Structure formats: C-alpha cells, structure tokens
N, C-alpha and C positions, 0 to 999 in steps of 0.2 A: 464580349466582356473581358477586360484584363485580369490577370490573377490579383494585382493590388485592390481592383475595385471589390472583388470577392471578399477580401480580408476587410476592406472598409465598411462593407455592408454588415458582416458578422460582428465586427470591433463596434459599430455604432449601436447595434441592437443589444450587445453585452453591456454596454454602458448605461443603458435605460433598464435592463431587465435581470441583470446578473442577481443570483442569490447573495444574500449578506451573510458570508460566512467570515468567521473570525481571523482566519489566517490571510484573508484578503486585505485586512486593514493596512494602510500604507506605513504603520508604524511598527508593524510586525516584521522581526529580523530574520537572517538566514536560517538559523538555529529551528526557529519556530515553523518556519516553512518546511524545512527537511523532516521535522517530526511529522507533520500534517500528511506530507505525501507517502511517507512509509505507512502511517497508520490508515490512509485512504485506500491501500492497495487490497482489494478484494471486499471491502467493508463499507456500509453504507454510511452518508455523511451523517444521519441524524445519531448514529452511535458514537461516531468519531468525534463530534464537537465536545461532549463532557469529556471524554477521555482525553482528549488533547489538552483542554483547560487544565484538568487536574495534573497531567503530566509535567506541564510548562510552570505551574505553580509549585511543584515540589524540584524539578530539575530546570530551571530558567536558562541554563547554559550548558553546553557539552562537558566542561568540567565538573559542573555539579552531579551530573550523571555518571560520569567516569570514575568518581570518587565513591560512588554506591555500588553495591552488590549487583550480580547478575539475577539474584534472587529477588531482590527488590524491584528490579525491573519487570520480571515476571509477575509478580504480585500485582504491580501497578497497571500492568497490561490487562489485568481482568479477563474479562469474556470477550474482547474485541475478535478474538479467532486468529489462528495462525501464530500461536505465541513465539515462534522463533524469531518473529519480526523484533521482539522486544529484546533478545538477547543480541541480534545482529546491531540494533539500534545503539545498544550500550557499547558493543565493540568499535562502531562508528565513532561515537563519542570520545573513546579512548584514543582512537587513531587521529582524532581532530586535535586532541590536547599534545599527543607526542609529536605529530608532524607538522601542525598549522598553529601551535601555541594557543589553541583553545578556540580559534576562529574558523567558522566553515569557510572552506576555500572558494575562490570564486572562477578559477580555472577548471574548464570540463574534464581534462585529463586528471586533474586531482582529485575532483569529486568521483570520478568513475573508479579510481583507485581505492575508495573508501570501503570498509566491509559492508555489506549487504546495500550498496548503492549500484544499481544497474543503469541501463542505458535510460530508460525513461526517467527514473528519479534525478540523475545527474543533470540532465537537459532541464527538467522542471525547476530545480534549485537554481540553475544559472539564469533561467529565464525570469522566474517569479521573484527571486530574491535579488537578481543583480541586474535585471533587465537587459539581459543579453539576448542576442538573434539566434536561437536553436529551434529546430523542430521537434516540438513537445508531443509525441504520439502515443496515446493509451488507445484502449478499445473504442471511447467515444469519438476521438479524433478520427481514427481509421474509417470508422462507419461513416462519418460526415464526407470525409475526402473521397472514399470509394463511392458513395452515392451521388454526390453533388459533382464530382469531376469525371469518375470513370462511368456512372450510371450503372452501377452495380448494387445489389440490395445489402450485401455482406462483404466485410472485407477478411473474414477468416479468423482463426482464433489466435495467430501469433503474429507479433509485428516483424515486418520484413524490412531490409535496407531500402527496398522500392516505397515504402511508406514513408520512410524518412525524406526520401527524394521528392516525393509527390508533395509532402506537407510543406517542406521547405520551400518549394516553388510557389507557393501561395502566400508567404510571408512578406511583408513590406520590407525594404531594405534597412530602414532606420531601426535601429535596435530595440528602442522602448516601444514603437509601435508594433514591431514583431512580437515582442513579449505580450503586450496587451492582444494580439490577434491569436497567440497560441492559447492564452486562457479563454478567448471568446470561442474558439473552435471546440475546446473541450466542454465548455457550458453547453453548447447548442447540442453537442452529441448527448449530454446528459439529461437534458429537460426538452428538448424539442424533436430532434433526429434520433429518438430512441430506437432501440432494437424491435421491440414488440409492438408499440403505437405510436409511430411518429405522427407529430402534429404538423403535417405539412403547411397547412393553411396559415399557421402561425410563424413560418419559418422566414427569416429575412432575405435567404436566397433562393426562395421557392422557383422565382420566374429565371432562374438561371441553372437550376438544378439539372443535371443530365438525367438523373432517376426519372424525376417527374417528367421532363420532356420525352423520355421513352414511352411513357403511358403507364408505367407502373404504378400500382397502387400499394398502399401499405401493408405488410404482412398479416395474415388473418390471426395468427398465434405465434406462440415463442418459436423462436430459432432453435433454442436448445432446451433439453430437458433438464429441469432443475435437479441438482445433485441431492440424492438421498443422505440424509444425516442420522436418523433414528437406527439403532442397532449396528452402526458401523464403527471402526476403530477409532475415528474422529470423535465420536460420541464418548467412547470409553476413555481416550486420552483427556478429553475435558473433563470429565468426572474425577479421575485421577489428579488432574492438576488442581482441580478445585479442592480437593482434601488436603494438598500439599501447600496450596496457596494461604490456606486458613491456619496452618501450623507453621511456628517458628522452629527450624531445627528437624531432626530425624522423625519419621512417620513409620510405626512398626508395620511389617509386611501385611500382618493379620487386619490391621485396620483398612489397608489398601484393597484386601480381598473382598470387603464388604461392599464395594461400589459397584460390583458387577459379577453376575454367577457364573459366567462361562470363563473358565480357568484359562482355556488355551487363548482365548481372544484377549483376556486381561493382561496374560503375560505378555502376549506380543505387543498390546499398546503400551505397557510399561517399558519394555525394552526399547520401543520406538522413541518413547521420551528420552531415555538414557541416550540412545545413539544421537539423537538431535541436539544434545547438550542443554536439555531443559531440566533434567532431574539427574541426580547422582546417587548411588548405592553407598550407604554408610554401615560399616560391619558386614555382619552375614544375614541380616534381616530387617534392615531398616532403609528407606529412602528419604531424599529432601531435594527440595530445589537446589539447582547448581549455585555453588558459592554461599550458601545459607549457613555459614559456619566454618570451623577449621577444615583443613584438608582432610578428606575422609580416609578411612583405612581401605586397603584393597578389598575388592567384592569377593565374595565366595564364588567359585566356578559355576556353581548351579543356582547361584540367587537369583537369575532374571528367569528362569525356567520352571521354578519349584511351584 
C-alpha cells in the first residue's frame, strides 16, 4: 500500500468519526485555532472547551488580548494548568499586533518567531487555519506513525526531526488534503491508537499496520507512571495563584502564608511563580499577579525567603 492510500484511509475515517469540537468549525478563524492549540497542550479536551469559549468571548482578536493586562490573562486561564501559557499567549497577541497588524501570520517562519509558539503549534496553525501542507506532529501522531509504519509500540517522549520526516512522507501532495490528513492522524491517535488501550479492531488502517502485522498485542497497562500532584510544588503554586487570582491588587504575605504550612516549600513555590513571570512583589510584604496595577516598588532582598 502506498503512503497516499494510508492517508486516504485515515482521512475517510476522520470525516465520518471525528469528534465535534468547536475549533474545527469551518467558520473558526486563525486566532481561535491558535488559542485552542495552546490550551490543548497537556490539557484534556473536556477542560479546554469551556475555557476556550470563555477566552474568545472576552478576547475575540489578538488586539483585544494585547490591550488587556497579563494579570487578566492569568485570571481567565483559571485552573487549566501550566499558567505560564496564559502569559505567553498574551505576549504572542502583542507580537501579532506589533508585527502583523493584528492578523495571525500564515507563513511558517513568522509563526515560529511568535512568543510561545513552537514547532508543533506553528505547523498546526499553518495546517488547520490556512490549509497548508506541513507535518503536524504531537504525541498522538508520533504513536500512530511509529506503530503503523515502523512497527514499534512507542515513539519515545520527544519529537525528533525524523518524526517530522516520517509524517510528511505520509501526507498527500495537495495542501488541503494534507491538512485534513494531519488532523486525521491526530484524531486517530487520540481516540483509537491510544497509548494504554488501543482499539485496533476499530482502526481504519489495522490491515496495513506494521505493529499489528508483527503480532504485537496492545500494551497491558500504562506505559508511563502518572505524575504525582498532591504535596508537590505544583500544588502549592496552584494554591498561591488561586488566592492571587481572586484578589485585585496586592495580597499581603501573611495571607499567602495560610495556604501551605511548610514555610520552605511555600517560599520556593512563590519564588518560582515570580521567576516565571506570573507574580510580582509589591513593596516589602505583598504580592500580586504580574501587571495587576501600577509598576511595583523594588522588592526587599529577603522578601522571597522570609
């Protein structure tokens, strides 16, 4: 079977079985697609949908977000996780306004130059917003290609240049068909060729899958141990941000002290939020979300460790 046949089979399956996700509506523009791609990083679809809808209702264009403060972006991000994405998305909006007149660029090199936009996101926007032919490779796509073409059960933790080459070889030549295939490969990995419980009998390319042809069976359990959250700095950071999101302006250090009893861990988590550009000190004993008011005074040298 030739590579275009592989893409055709997966694309036909996608057109019949794709999930009805709001950012897949043909009327959705490049900015909305860019926002969805940023939100979907390491975050389940079910959590992203309402956040995406609320975000675009408030900031339907890059200019609208660029005109607002980083603090409001962090607040609006809520509990999606990895809130640094909210700040980077606002920085991206500012760059789009400054460099491209408020329009999301359609050239790959211009997308790659935007703050917070990496290899995957740039290619995803170029393909899904502008119908271009680019290999859009995330964890799901790497797994599909690794299993179906290379006959291996797992593609590894990071995307390599070889993954882009292998995926591009599967794409149709015509750009619109290639963009459709890119979305189809991703969907197949998300709902059928999953890491833990692949549904091989429902797969449109089971008959030509190298992994199945080798006699391999679906993995019996998870390939990676879930990350622990309770008691970690991530949890403490989330608790601190929760207090700061609920308050406009500075929050006294004493109030933040109440969210976690371990002084050392709490100070470390707070210092990390400051270092990541999410929180800033105000005066000698208060903190606030970054940009949530006038420029703060210089921090006391011992403020972050007291």
